[in-house]
Backbone and ligand atoms as CSV (ligand in chain L), in Angstrom:
chain,resi,resn,atom,element,x,y,z
A,1,MET,N,N,100.616,77.083,83.606
A,1,MET,CA,C,100.041,77.233,84.955
A,1,MET,C,C,100.951,78.096,85.835
A,2,ILE,N,N,100.355,79.050,86.482
A,2,ILE,CA,C,101.123,79.896,87.397
A,2,ILE,C,C,100.792,79.485,88.828
A,3,GLU,N,N,101.837,79.404,89.652
A,3,GLU,CA,C,101.626,79.058,91.059
A,3,GLU,C,C,102.064,80.234,91.926
A,4,LEU,N,N,101.205,80.580,92.847
A,4,LEU,CA,C,101.536,81.644,93.797
A,4,LEU,C,C,101.682,81.020,95.181
A,5,TYR,N,N,102.856,81.191,95.771
A,5,TYR,CA,C,103.090,80.713,97.141
A,5,TYR,C,C,103.098,81.927,98.049
A,6,GLY,N,N,102.173,81.959,98.995
A,6,GLY,CA,C,102.103,83.135,99.847
A,6,GLY,C,C,101.623,82.818,101.243
A,7,ILE,N,N,101.435,83.910,101.987
A,7,ILE,CA,C,100.934,83.832,103.370
A,7,ILE,C,C,99.692,84.714,103.406
A,8,THR,N,N,98.624,84.227,103.960
A,8,THR,CA,C,97.350,84.953,103.844
A,8,THR,C,C,97.378,86.341,104.489
A,9,THR,N,N,98.264,86.538,105.472
A,9,THR,CA,C,98.299,87.839,106.146
A,9,THR,C,C,99.281,88.811,105.497
A,10,CYS,N,N,99.942,88.380,104.435
A,10,CYS,CA,C,101.000,89.202,103.820
A,10,CYS,C,C,100.414,90.095,102.725
A,11,ILE,N,N,100.569,91.407,102.914
A,11,ILE,CA,C,99.978,92.347,101.945
A,11,ILE,C,C,100.619,92.205,100.572
A,12,HIS,N,N,101.926,91.912,100.536
A,12,HIS,CA,C,102.591,91.761,99.238
A,12,HIS,C,C,102.075,90.526,98.494
A,13,CYS,N,N,101.747,89.502,99.254
A,13,CYS,CA,C,101.189,88.296,98.627
A,13,CYS,C,C,99.816,88.607,98.031
A,14,LYS,N,N,99.035,89.412,98.763
A,14,LYS,CA,C,97.698,89.765,98.257
A,14,LYS,C,C,97.821,90.633,97.008
A,15,MET,N,N,98.796,91.540,97.008
A,15,MET,CA,C,98.983,92.396,95.847
A,15,MET,C,C,99.406,91.567,94.637
A,16,ALA,N,N,100.273,90.597,94.883
A,16,ALA,CA,C,100.707,89.722,93.783
A,16,ALA,C,C,99.514,88.945,93.244
A,17,LYS,N,N,98.648,88.493,94.129
A,17,LYS,CA,C,97.468,87.742,93.694
A,17,LYS,C,C,96.581,88.618,92.800
A,18,SER,N,N,96.330,89.869,93.223
A,18,SER,CA,C,95.498,90.773,92.412
A,18,SER,C,C,96.093,90.924,91.021
A,19,LEU,N,N,97.390,91.092,90.973
A,19,LEU,CA,C,98.055,91.281,89.686
A,19,LEU,C,C,97.965,90.022,88.827
A,20,LEU,N,N,98.187,88.885,89.457
A,20,LEU,CA,C,98.150,87.626,88.705
A,20,LEU,C,C,96.740,87.347,88.182
A,21,MET,N,N,95.740,87.707,88.963
A,21,MET,CA,C,94.366,87.476,88.517
A,21,MET,C,C,94.055,88.357,87.311
A,22,LYS,N,N,94.636,89.523,87.308
A,22,LYS,CA,C,94.429,90.427,86.183
A,22,LYS,C,C,95.025,89.848,84.894
A,23,GLY,N,N,96.098,89.066,85.058
A,23,GLY,CA,C,96.739,88.458,83.891
A,23,GLY,C,C,95.838,87.434,83.205
A,24,GLY,N,N,94.826,86.956,83.917
A,24,GLY,CA,C,93.845,86.048,83.321
A,24,GLY,C,C,94.359,84.647,83.025
A,25,ARG,N,N,95.527,84.276,83.572
A,25,ARG,CA,C,96.057,82.933,83.316
A,25,ARG,C,C,95.639,82.011,84.462
A,26,PRO,N,N,95.573,80.687,84.205
A,26,PRO,CA,C,95.210,79.760,85.280
A,26,PRO,C,C,96.175,79.926,86.459
A,27,LEU,N,N,95.587,80.054,87.635
A,27,LEU,CA,C,96.401,80.354,88.820
A,27,LEU,C,C,96.135,79.331,89.917
A,28,ARG,N,N,97.215,78.792,90.457
A,28,ARG,CA,C,97.092,77.891,91.613
A,28,ARG,C,C,97.666,78.637,92.813
A,29,GLU,N,N,96.839,78.769,93.842
A,29,GLU,CA,C,97.298,79.501,95.026
A,29,GLU,C,C,97.652,78.525,96.142
A,30,ILE,N,N,98.823,78.718,96.725
A,30,ILE,CA,C,99.230,77.868,97.852
A,30,ILE,C,C,99.544,78.810,99.014
A,31,TRP,N,N,98.670,78.805,100.012
A,31,TRP,CA,C,98.840,79.688,101.168
A,31,TRP,C,C,99.450,78.866,102.294
A,32,LEU,N,N,100.708,79.129,102.549
A,32,LEU,CA,C,101.453,78.238,103.445
A,32,LEU,C,C,100.895,78.183,104.859
A,33,ASP,N,N,100.357,79.305,105.336
A,33,ASP,CA,C,99.862,79.313,106.720
A,33,ASP,C,C,98.549,78.564,106.881
A,34,THR,N,N,97.972,78.092,105.774
A,34,THR,CA,C,96.725,77.325,105.904
A,34,THR,C,C,96.983,75.820,105.725
A,35,LEU,N,N,98.230,75.454,105.471
A,35,LEU,CA,C,98.540,74.034,105.248
A,35,LEU,C,C,98.776,73.295,106.568
A,36,THR,N,N,98.620,71.996,106.538
A,36,THR,CA,C,98.961,71.196,107.717
A,36,THR,C,C,100.479,71.274,107.896
A,37,PRO,N,N,100.998,71.026,109.120
A,37,PRO,CA,C,102.454,71.103,109.314
A,37,PRO,C,C,103.230,70.228,108.330
A,38,GLU,N,N,102.711,69.048,108.015
A,38,GLU,CA,C,103.430,68.141,107.101
A,38,GLU,C,C,103.493,68.742,105.696
A,39,LYS,N,N,102.326,69.252,105.241
A,39,LYS,CA,C,102.286,69.811,103.888
A,39,LYS,C,C,103.115,71.085,103.821
A,40,GLN,N,N,103.082,71.833,104.905
A,40,GLN,CA,C,103.854,73.077,104.924
A,40,GLN,C,C,105.350,72.763,104.782
A,41,GLU,N,N,105.774,71.755,105.519
A,41,GLU,CA,C,107.187,71.367,105.490
A,41,GLU,C,C,107.598,70.893,104.091
A,42,ALA,N,N,106.743,70.090,103.487
A,42,ALA,CA,C,107.049,69.571,102.144
A,42,ALA,C,C,107.085,70.719,101.133
A,43,THR,N,N,106.165,71.666,101.287
A,43,THR,CA,C,106.111,72.802,100.351
A,43,THR,C,C,107.346,73.677,100.505
A,44,LEU,N,N,107.733,73.912,101.769
A,44,LEU,CA,C,108.934,74.731,102.004
A,44,LEU,C,C,110.175,74.045,101.432
A,45,ALA,N,N,110.227,72.740,101.553
A,45,ALA,CA,C,111.379,71.997,101.025
A,45,ALA,C,C,111.447,72.159,99.507
A,46,ARG,N,N,110.285,72.108,98.855
A,46,ARG,CA,C,110.260,72.271,97.394
A,46,ARG,C,C,110.711,73.692,97.022
A,47,LEU,N,N,110.203,74.670,97.785
A,47,LEU,CA,C,110.571,76.055,97.484
A,47,LEU,C,C,112.066,76.294,97.683
A,48,LYS,N,N,112.603,75.705,98.757
A,48,LYS,CA,C,114.042,75.888,99.026
A,48,LYS,C,C,114.882,75.340,97.877
A,49,GLU,N,N,114.432,74.246,97.306
A,49,GLU,CA,C,115.154,73.671,96.154
A,49,GLU,C,C,115.166,74.641,94.988
A,50,LEU,N,N,114.051,75.374,94.842
A,50,LEU,CA,C,113.934,76.270,93.694
A,50,LEU,C,C,114.591,77.626,93.920
A,51,VAL,N,N,114.441,78.164,95.136
A,51,VAL,CA,C,114.911,79.548,95.345
A,51,VAL,C,C,116.060,79.671,96.343
A,52,GLY,N,N,116.460,78.574,96.960
A,52,GLY,CA,C,117.535,78.655,97.953
A,52,GLY,C,C,116.946,78.791,99.357
A,53,PRO,N,N,117.830,78.869,100.356
A,53,PRO,CA,C,117.364,78.803,101.746
A,53,PRO,C,C,116.599,80.035,102.239
A,54,ARG,N,N,116.824,81.195,101.607
A,54,ARG,CA,C,116.148,82.413,102.085
A,54,ARG,C,C,114.940,82.686,101.206
A,55,ILE,N,N,113.789,82.311,101.710
A,55,ILE,CA,C,112.577,82.454,100.899
A,55,ILE,C,C,111.844,83.733,101.306
A,56,GLY,N,N,111.639,84.625,100.355
A,56,GLY,CA,C,110.821,85.817,100.604
A,56,GLY,C,C,109.496,85.624,99.895
A,57,PHE,N,N,108.407,85.969,100.559
A,57,PHE,CA,C,107.092,85.765,99.937
A,57,PHE,C,C,106.567,87.064,99.352
A,58,PRO,N,N,105.783,86.967,98.287
A,58,PRO,CA,C,105.325,85.766,97.601
A,58,PRO,C,C,106.391,85.212,96.648
A,59,VAL,N,N,106.229,83.934,96.352
A,59,VAL,CA,C,107.044,83.315,95.296
A,59,VAL,C,C,106.089,82.958,94.164
A,60,VAL,N,N,106.468,83.350,92.959
A,60,VAL,CA,C,105.614,83.054,91.802
A,60,VAL,C,C,106.386,82.155,90.846
A,61,ILE,N,N,105.746,81.076,90.472
A,61,ILE,CA,C,106.385,80.080,89.610
A,61,ILE,C,C,105.507,79.852,88.385
A,62,GLU,N,N,106.145,79.843,87.242
A,62,GLU,CA,C,105.384,79.570,86.018
A,62,GLU,C,C,105.973,78.339,85.346
A,63,ASP,N,N,105.151,77.336,85.192
A,63,ASP,CA,C,105.594,76.076,84.571
A,63,ASP,C,C,106.923,75.589,85.142
A,64,GLY,N,N,107.034,75.616,86.464
A,64,GLY,CA,C,108.230,75.103,87.132
A,64,GLY,C,C,109.397,76.078,87.191
A,65,ARG,N,N,109.235,77.273,86.605
A,65,ARG,CA,C,110.331,78.262,86.575
A,65,ARG,C,C,109.961,79.426,87.503
A,66,VAL,N,N,110.898,79.787,88.391
A,66,VAL,CA,C,110.610,80.896,89.319
A,66,VAL,C,C,110.640,82.201,88.540
A,67,ILE,N,N,109.534,82.972,88.596
A,67,ILE,CA,C,109.557,84.251,87.861
A,67,ILE,C,C,109.601,85.451,88.808
A,68,SER,N,N,109.328,85.227,90.086
A,68,SER,CA,C,109.412,86.370,91.002
A,68,SER,C,C,109.474,85.895,92.449
A,69,ILE,N,N,110.379,86.535,93.194
A,69,ILE,CA,C,110.480,86.249,94.638
A,69,ILE,C,C,110.301,87.571,95.354
A,70,GLY,N,N,109.379,87.616,96.308
A,70,GLY,CA,C,109.044,88.899,96.919
A,70,GLY,C,C,108.185,89.632,95.902
A,71,PHE,N,N,107.540,90.709,96.314
A,71,PHE,CA,C,106.656,91.383,95.366
A,71,PHE,C,C,107.423,92.440,94.594
A,72,LYS,N,N,107.849,92.064,93.381
A,72,LYS,CA,C,108.522,93.034,92.516
A,72,LYS,C,C,107.582,93.271,91.346
A,73,GLU,N,N,106.825,94.340,91.491
A,73,GLU,CA,C,105.720,94.567,90.564
A,73,GLU,C,C,106.155,94.626,89.097
A,74,GLY,N,N,107.208,95.427,88.828
A,74,GLY,CA,C,107.640,95.598,87.444
A,74,GLY,C,C,108.060,94.272,86.828
A,75,GLU,N,N,108.830,93.525,87.608
A,75,GLU,CA,C,109.336,92.230,87.148
A,75,GLU,C,C,108.175,91.277,86.842
A,76,LEU,N,N,107.207,91.300,87.742
A,76,LEU,CA,C,106.057,90.410,87.579
A,76,LEU,C,C,105.235,90.810,86.349
A,77,ARG,N,N,105.023,92.103,86.201
A,77,ARG,CA,C,104.258,92.572,85.033
A,77,ARG,C,C,104.974,92.192,83.740
A,78,ARG,N,N,106.297,92.369,83.729
A,78,ARG,CA,C,107.052,92.031,82.514
A,78,ARG,C,C,106.915,90.545,82.211
A,79,SER,N,N,107.061,89.729,83.243
A,79,SER,CA,C,106.961,88.279,83.034
A,79,SER,C,C,105.587,87.880,82.525
A,80,LEU,N,N,104.566,88.605,82.963
A,80,LEU,CA,C,103.202,88.241,82.577
A,80,LEU,C,C,102.752,88.937,81.300
A,81,GLY,N,N,103.634,89.771,80.754
A,81,GLY,CA,C,103.265,90.509,79.538
A,81,GLY,C,C,102.239,91.583,79.833
A,82,LEU,N,N,102.244,92.120,81.076
A,82,LEU,CA,C,101.247,93.131,81.445
A,82,LEU,C,C,101.821,94.552,81.433
A,83,GLU,N,N,103.032,94.677,80.947
A,83,GLU,CA,C,103.635,96.006,80.921
A,83,GLU,C,C,102.918,96.826,79.858
A,84,ASP,N,N,102.513,97.974,80.170
A,84,ASP,CA,C,101.756,98.742,79.186
A,84,ASP,C,C,101.900,100.244,79.427
A,85,GLU,N,N,101.070,100.986,78.722
A,85,GLU,CA,C,101.124,102.445,78.770
A,85,GLU,C,C,100.924,102.968,80.192
A,86,ALA,N,N,100.006,102.332,80.925
A,86,ALA,CA,C,99.731,102.772,82.298
A,86,ALA,C,C,100.974,102.610,83.174
A,87,GLU,N,N,101.717,101.555,82.944
A,87,GLU,CA,C,102.931,101.340,83.744
A,87,GLU,C,C,103.994,102.381,83.433
A,88,ARG,N,N,104.070,102.733,82.167
A,88,ARG,CA,C,105.061,103.764,81.798
A,88,ARG,C,C,104.669,105.100,82.425
A,89,LEU,N,N,103.370,105.392,82.402
A,89,LEU,CA,C,102.888,106.643,83.014
A,89,LEU,C,C,103.170,106.626,84.513
A,90,LYS,N,N,102.982,105.483,85.123
A,90,LYS,CA,C,103.220,105.365,86.565
A,90,LYS,C,C,104.664,105.731,86.915
A,91,GLU,N,N,105.583,105.228,86.120
A,91,GLU,CA,C,107.003,105.520,86.391
A,91,GLU,C,C,107.289,107.012,86.294
A,92,VAL,N,N,106.740,107.645,85.255
A,92,VAL,CA,C,106.981,109.083,85.043
A,92,VAL,C,C,106.370,109.885,86.201
A,93,LEU,N,N,105.128,109.568,86.550
A,93,LEU,CA,C,104.445,110.324,87.613
A,93,LEU,C,C,105.106,110.096,88.972
A,94,ALA,N,N,105.527,108.873,89.227
A,94,ALA,CA,C,106.152,108.585,90.529
A,94,ALA,C,C,107.396,109.458,90.723
A,95,LYS,N,N,108.163,109.620,89.655
A,95,LYS,CA,C,109.380,110.439,89.763
A,95,LYS,C,C,109.047,111.880,90.100
A,96,ALA,N,N,107.943,112.378,89.547
A,96,ALA,CA,C,107.580,113.788,89.771
A,96,ALA,C,C,106.859,113.979,91.111
A,97,GLN,N,N,106.030,113.022,91.510
A,97,GLN,CA,C,105.152,113.230,92.658
A,97,GLN,C,C,105.725,112.768,94.000
A,98,GLU,N,N,106.523,111.729,93.979
A,98,GLU,CA,C,107.034,111.221,95.265
A,98,GLU,C,C,107.881,112.250,96.018
A,99,PRO,N,N,108.753,112.998,95.323
A,99,PRO,CA,C,109.506,114.016,96.077
A,99,PRO,C,C,108.603,115.070,96.707
A,100,LEU,N,N,107.367,115.194,96.220
A,100,LEU,CA,C,106.420,116.173,96.786
A,100,LEU,C,C,105.607,115.566,97.936
A,101,GLY,N,N,105.828,114.298,98.205
A,101,GLY,CA,C,105.109,113.648,99.312
A,101,GLY,C,C,103.830,112.941,98.880
A,102,TYR,N,N,103.641,112.779,97.568
A,102,TYR,CA,C,102.453,112.063,97.075
A,102,TYR,C,C,102.901,110.718,96.516
A,103,PHE,N,N,102.357,109.662,97.097
A,103,PHE,CA,C,102.738,108.302,96.685
A,103,PHE,C,C,101.541,107.627,96.036
A,104,PHE,N,N,101.828,106.608,95.245
A,104,PHE,CA,C,100.721,105.850,94.690
A,104,PHE,C,C,100.145,104.913,95.748
A,105,ASN,N,N,98.869,104.681,95.612
A,105,ASN,CA,C,98.173,103.703,96.453
A,105,ASN,C,C,98.958,102.382,96.418
A,106,PRO,N,N,99.146,101.732,97.567
A,106,PRO,CA,C,99.937,100.486,97.529
A,106,PRO,C,C,99.263,99.332,96.776
A,107,ASP,N,N,97.996,99.477,96.427
A,107,ASP,CA,C,97.340,98.396,95.670
A,107,ASP,C,C,97.604,98.612,94.175
A,108,PRO,N,N,98.433,97.768,93.558
A,108,PRO,CA,C,98.802,97.993,92.153
A,108,PRO,C,C,97.622,97.909,91.197
A,109,VAL,N,N,96.612,97.135,91.570
A,109,VAL,CA,C,95.469,96.993,90.660
A,109,VAL,C,C,94.657,98.291,90.638
A,110,VAL,N,N,94.463,98.884,91.822
A,110,VAL,CA,C,93.752,100.170,91.914
A,110,VAL,C,C,94.497,101.213,91.080
A,111,VAL,N,N,95.811,101.265,91.260
A,111,VAL,CA,C,96.617,102.264,90.538
A,111,VAL,C,C,96.523,102.038,89.037
A,112,HIS,N,N,96.623,100.798,88.639
A,112,HIS,CA,C,96.595,100.502,87.208
A,112,HIS,C,C,95.251,100.904,86.599
A,113,GLU,N,N,94.168,100.601,87.300
A,113,GLU,CA,C,92.838,100.948,86.779
A,113,GLU,C,C,92.677,102.458,86.670
A,114,LEU,N,N,93.116,103.178,87.702
A,114,LEU,CA,C,92.959,104.634,87.687
A,114,LEU,C,C,93.840,105.277,86.614
A,115,LEU,N,N,95.056,104.789,86.465
A,115,LEU,CA,C,95.925,105.350,85.424
A,115,LEU,C,C,95.366,105.027,84.034
A,116,SER,N,N,94.791,103.864,83.879
A,116,SER,CA,C,94.163,103.523,82.589
A,116,SER,C,C,93.001,104.476,82.313
A,117,GLY,N,N,92.260,104.836,83.388
A,117,GLY,CA,C,91.161,105.802,83.244
A,117,GLY,C,C,91.674,107.171,82.833
A,118,LEU,N,N,92.779,107.583,83.430
A,118,LEU,CA,C,93.369,108.882,83.061
A,118,LEU,C,C,93.793,108.881,81.593
A,119,LEU,N,N,94.387,107.775,81.163
A,119,LEU,CA,C,94.839,107.699,79.770
A,119,LEU,C,C,93.645,107.696,78.808
A,120,GLU,N,N,92.579,107.032,79.223
A,120,GLU,CA,C,91.372,107.010,78.394
A,120,GLU,C,C,90.809,108.425,78.260
A,121,ASN,N,N,90.794,109.162,79.369
A,121,ASN,CA,C,90.292,110.538,79.307
A,121,ASN,C,C,91.199,111.423,78.457
A,122,ARG,N,N,92.480,111.144,78.491
A,122,ARG,CA,C,93.384,111.935,77.646
A,122,ARG,C,C,93.098,111.671,76.165
A,123,ARG,N,N,92.778,110.411,75.854
A,123,ARG,CA,C,92.417,110.094,74.463
A,123,ARG,C,C,91.112,110.785,74.088
A,124,ARG,N,N,90.154,110.806,75.029
A,124,ARG,CA,C,88.845,111.385,74.734
A,124,ARG,C,C,88.871,112.897,74.630
A,125,TYR,N,N,89.540,113.527,75.627
A,125,TYR,CA,C,89.407,114.987,75.755
A,125,TYR,C,C,90.687,115.754,75.451
A,126,GLY,N,N,91.803,115.032,75.427
A,126,GLY,CA,C,93.062,115.738,75.200
A,126,GLY,C,C,93.730,116.152,76.500
A,127,TYR,N,N,93.148,115.826,77.623
A,127,TYR,CA,C,93.773,116.098,78.928
A,127,TYR,C,C,93.328,115.013,79.900
A,128,MET,N,N,94.106,114.845,80.975
A,128,MET,CA,C,93.838,113.737,81.900
A,128,MET,C,C,92.849,114.167,82.982
A,129,ALA,N,N,91.579,114.129,82.605
A,129,ALA,CA,C,90.540,114.461,83.582
A,129,ALA,C,C,90.457,113.342,84.613
A,130,CYS,N,N,90.085,113.703,85.835
A,130,CYS,CA,C,89.966,112.730,86.929
A,130,CYS,C,C,89.081,111.554,86.503
A,131,PRO,N,N,89.560,110.331,86.681
A,131,PRO,CA,C,88.766,109.182,86.248
A,131,PRO,C,C,87.523,108.926,87.101
A,132,CYS,N,N,87.406,109.582,88.254
A,132,CYS,CA,C,86.269,109.343,89.154
A,132,CYS,C,C,85.211,110.438,89.056
A,133,ARG,N,N,85.391,111.344,88.113
A,133,ARG,CA,C,84.448,112.458,88.015
A,133,ARG,C,C,83.974,112.598,86.573
A,134,LEU,N,N,82.822,113.221,86.427
A,134,LEU,CA,C,82.252,113.397,85.095
A,134,LEU,C,C,82.863,114.637,84.444
A,135,ALA,N,N,83.604,114.415,83.376
A,135,ALA,CA,C,84.235,115.547,82.678
A,135,ALA,C,C,83.297,116.047,81.590
A,136,THR,N,N,83.502,117.304,81.193
A,136,THR,CA,C,82.634,117.880,80.152
A,136,THR,C,C,83.286,117.825,78.776
A,137,GLY,N,N,84.609,117.706,78.761
A,137,GLY,CA,C,85.323,117.792,77.478
A,137,GLY,C,C,85.760,119.223,77.206
A,138,ASP,N,N,85.371,120.158,78.069
A,138,ASP,CA,C,85.771,121.565,77.943
A,138,ASP,C,C,86.904,121.802,78.951
A,139,ARG,N,N,88.102,121.987,78.450
A,139,ARG,CA,C,89.279,122.064,79.321
A,139,ARG,C,C,89.129,123.131,80.404
A,140,GLU,N,N,88.550,124.267,80.030
A,140,GLU,CA,C,88.432,125.345,81.020
A,140,GLU,C,C,87.486,124.963,82.158
A,141,ARG,N,N,86.364,124.365,81.779
A,141,ARG,CA,C,85.378,123.970,82.816
A,141,ARG,C,C,85.905,122.825,83.672
A,142,ASP,N,N,86.790,122.022,83.081
A,142,ASP,CA,C,87.326,120.864,83.813
A,142,ASP,C,C,88.681,121.143,84.455
A,143,ALA,N,N,89.113,122.407,84.389
A,143,ALA,CA,C,90.482,122.714,84.848
A,143,ALA,C,C,90.737,122.217,86.273
A,144,ASP,N,N,89.719,122.290,87.126
A,144,ASP,CA,C,89.924,121.890,88.533
A,144,ASP,C,C,90.051,120.385,88.717
A,145,ILE,N,N,89.641,119.607,87.710
A,145,ILE,CA,C,89.716,118.139,87.883
A,145,ILE,C,C,90.735,117.487,86.943
A,146,ILE,N,N,91.627,118.304,86.398
A,146,ILE,CA,C,92.728,117.699,85.631
A,146,ILE,C,C,93.750,117.200,86.654
A,147,CYS,N,N,94.108,115.945,86.516
A,147,CYS,CA,C,94.951,115.279,87.523
A,147,CYS,C,C,96.391,115.786,87.518
A,148,PRO,N,N,96.958,116.128,88.662
A,148,PRO,CA,C,96.362,116.070,89.993
A,148,PRO,C,C,95.397,117.241,90.208
A,149,CYS,N,N,94.210,116.916,90.670
A,149,CYS,CA,C,93.141,117.921,90.759
A,149,CYS,C,C,93.430,118.958,91.848
A,150,ARG,N,N,92.633,120.015,91.809
A,150,ARG,CA,C,92.786,121.124,92.755
A,150,ARG,C,C,92.482,120.680,94.198
A,151,TYR,N,N,91.817,119.552,94.346
A,151,TYR,CA,C,91.359,119.126,95.675
A,151,TYR,C,C,92.304,118.112,96.333
A,152,ARG,N,N,93.288,117.687,95.569
A,152,ARG,CA,C,94.162,116.629,96.076
A,152,ARG,C,C,94.867,117.023,97.369
A,153,GLU,N,N,95.421,118.207,97.380
A,153,GLU,CA,C,96.230,118.595,98.540
A,153,GLU,C,C,95.398,118.530,99.831
A,154,ALA,N,N,94.207,119.134,99.788
A,154,ALA,CA,C,93.366,119.151,100.996
A,154,ALA,C,C,92.922,117.739,101.367
A,155,ASP,N,N,92.569,116.944,100.366
A,155,ASP,CA,C,92.104,115.576,100.656
A,155,ASP,C,C,93.226,114.724,101.264
A,156,VAL,N,N,94.396,114.834,100.694
A,156,VAL,CA,C,95.514,114.024,101.202
A,156,VAL,C,C,95.887,114.483,102.614
A,157,GLN,N,N,95.793,115.793,102.822
A,157,GLN,CA,C,96.116,116.309,104.152
A,157,GLN,C,C,95.094,115.812,105.194
A,158,GLU,N,N,93.814,115.845,104.835
A,158,GLU,CA,C,92.776,115.486,105.817
A,158,GLU,C,C,92.515,113.976,105.916
A,159,TYR,N,N,92.543,113.301,104.761
A,159,TYR,CA,C,92.157,111.875,104.760
A,159,TYR,C,C,93.305,110.915,104.441
A,160,GLY,N,N,94.435,111.480,104.038
A,160,GLY,CA,C,95.575,110.614,103.705
A,160,GLY,C,C,95.566,110.146,102.274
A,161,ARG,N,N,94.483,110.439,101.538
A,161,ARG,CA,C,94.422,110.014,100.136
A,161,ARG,C,C,93.538,110.955,99.341
A,162,CYS,N,N,93.714,110.919,98.022
A,162,CYS,CA,C,92.877,111.785,97.184
A,162,CYS,C,C,91.506,111.130,97.000
A,163,TYR,N,N,90.604,111.873,96.389
A,163,TYR,CA,C,89.216,111.409,96.216
A,163,TYR,C,C,89.131,110.025,95.552
A,164,CYS,N,N,89.941,109.814,94.515
A,164,CYS,CA,C,89.940,108.510,93.813
A,164,CYS,C,C,90.717,107.442,94.567
A,165,GLY,N,N,91.681,107.892,95.359
A,165,GLY,CA,C,92.554,106.914,96.017
A,165,GLY,C,C,93.789,106.597,95.191
A,166,LEU,N,N,94.059,107.406,94.176
A,166,LEU,CA,C,95.275,107.166,93.386
A,166,LEU,C,C,96.502,107.600,94.180
A,167,TYR,N,N,96.430,108.805,94.758
A,167,TYR,CA,C,97.554,109.330,95.529
A,167,TYR,C,C,97.269,109.231,97.028
A,168,VAL,N,N,98.300,108.871,97.769
A,168,VAL,CA,C,98.174,108.773,99.227
A,168,VAL,C,C,99.415,109.411,99.859
A,169,ASN,N,N,99.312,109.732,101.135
A,169,ASN,CA,C,100.526,110.221,101.799
A,169,ASN,C,C,101.268,109.041,102.445
A,170,GLU,N,N,102.402,109.336,103.028
A,170,GLU,CA,C,103.237,108.242,103.535
A,170,GLU,C,C,102.534,107.480,104.658
A,171,ALA,N,N,101.842,108.211,105.541
A,171,ALA,CA,C,101.176,107.559,106.676
A,171,ALA,C,C,100.113,106.576,106.176
A,172,TRP,N,N,99.359,106.992,105.160
A,172,TRP,CA,C,98.304,106.107,104.625
A,172,TRP,C,C,98.946,104.891,103.963
A,173,LYS,N,N,100.009,105.169,103.230
A,173,LYS,CA,C,100.718,104.076,102.541
A,173,LYS,C,C,101.216,103.033,103.541
A,174,MET,N,N,101.659,103.490,104.705
A,174,MET,CA,C,102.204,102.575,105.701
A,174,MET,C,C,101.105,101.946,106.567
A,175,GLY,N,N,99.848,102.226,106.229
A,175,GLY,CA,C,98.734,101.635,106.975
A,175,GLY,C,C,98.511,102.271,108.332
A,176,LYS,N,N,99.017,103.519,108.520
A,176,LYS,CA,C,98.884,104.164,109.827
A,176,LYS,C,C,97.611,105.001,109.930
A,177,LEU,N,N,96.883,105.130,108.829
A,177,LEU,CA,C,95.646,105.922,108.858
A,177,LEU,C,C,94.476,105.024,108.484
A,178,PRO,N,N,93.313,105.271,109.068
A,178,PRO,CA,C,92.150,104.459,108.684
A,178,PRO,C,C,91.677,104.843,107.277
A,179,THR,N,N,91.067,103.902,106.593
A,179,THR,CA,C,90.518,104.209,105.270
A,179,THR,C,C,89.129,104.798,105.457
A,180,ARG,N,N,89.016,106.091,105.215
A,180,ARG,CA,C,87.718,106.751,105.350
A,180,ARG,C,C,87.279,107.217,103.968
A,181,GLU,N,N,85.976,107.294,103.792
A,181,GLU,CA,C,85.481,107.788,102.508
A,181,GLU,C,C,85.860,109.259,102.375
A,182,VAL,N,N,86.331,109.628,101.211
A,182,VAL,CA,C,86.701,111.029,100.992
A,182,VAL,C,C,85.509,111.724,100.338
A,183,PRO,N,N,84.929,112.695,101.017
A,183,PRO,CA,C,83.769,113.363,100.407
A,183,PRO,C,C,84.179,114.257,99.236
A,184,GLU,N,N,83.284,114.436,98.297
A,184,GLU,CA,C,83.563,115.277,97.124
A,184,GLU,C,C,83.647,116.746,97.544
A,185,ARG,N,N,84.777,117.366,97.255
A,185,ARG,CA,C,84.952,118.793,97.578
A,185,ARG,C,C,84.537,119.678,96.419
A,186,ARG,N,N,84.465,119.096,95.249
A,186,ARG,CA,C,84.180,119.911,94.066
A,186,ARG,C,C,82.770,120.508,94.167
A,187,PRO,N,N,82.651,121.807,94.000
A,187,PRO,CA,C,81.305,122.396,94.043
A,187,PRO,C,C,80.431,121.790,92.958
A,188,GLN,N,N,79.217,121.463,93.287
A,188,GLN,CA,C,78.296,120.864,92.314
A,188,GLN,C,C,77.596,121.951,91.510
A,189,GLY,N,N,77.245,121.619,90.272
A,189,GLY,CA,C,76.447,122.506,89.442
A,189,GLY,C,C,77.239,123.571,88.717
L,1,SF4,S1,S,91.104,112.635,92.828
L,1,SF4,FE1,FE,93.128,111.726,92.595
L,1,SF4,S2,S,93.051,110.692,90.602
L,1,SF4,FE2,FE,91.342,112.134,90.663
L,1,SF4,S3,S,92.202,113.962,89.719
L,1,SF4,FE3,FE,92.435,114.178,91.921
L,1,SF4,S4,S,94.497,113.460,92.279
L,1,SF4,FE4,FE,93.918,112.691,90.266
């Protein structure tokens, strides 16, 4: 049994929940801000015994053993056995793209799904066609949608994120931009 201790307004707690749900293991969620004062106090006392006086949320416990404090995605994935090809690709791409001002979407589940789509397209076509667009399998015809696509720069500049939402700029990542639908720039037909 995995237990997630979090706060309903905490984005890191929500991200941890998405990841834990993906693991498919039985999950018990304890949202401290929804507990009565007595239960909250008792829960905090239990957590302090396990992690010490400085508690950072979320706290994830598996069968009585603390496996993660605060949202440390890599650590959590490793503990859950969710480390995979998509995670390795994420590390490689982050090193290349972050210095250019392109960051991954802060939602790890969205990123994982999109990277898995890119890897699937690479298996199918031999190149990483955009997972949100229909590829032909002809590299030349699909050249504009090989990730990062030709439209990413303009989309990130105007909307803060690419068409799929895999890449975002710093302002979007920090929640300073509204989430607007990104219209398709690719010419049709
Ligand atoms: S929309 Fe995003 S995920 Fe799709 S190809 Fe462009 S940069 Fe990659």
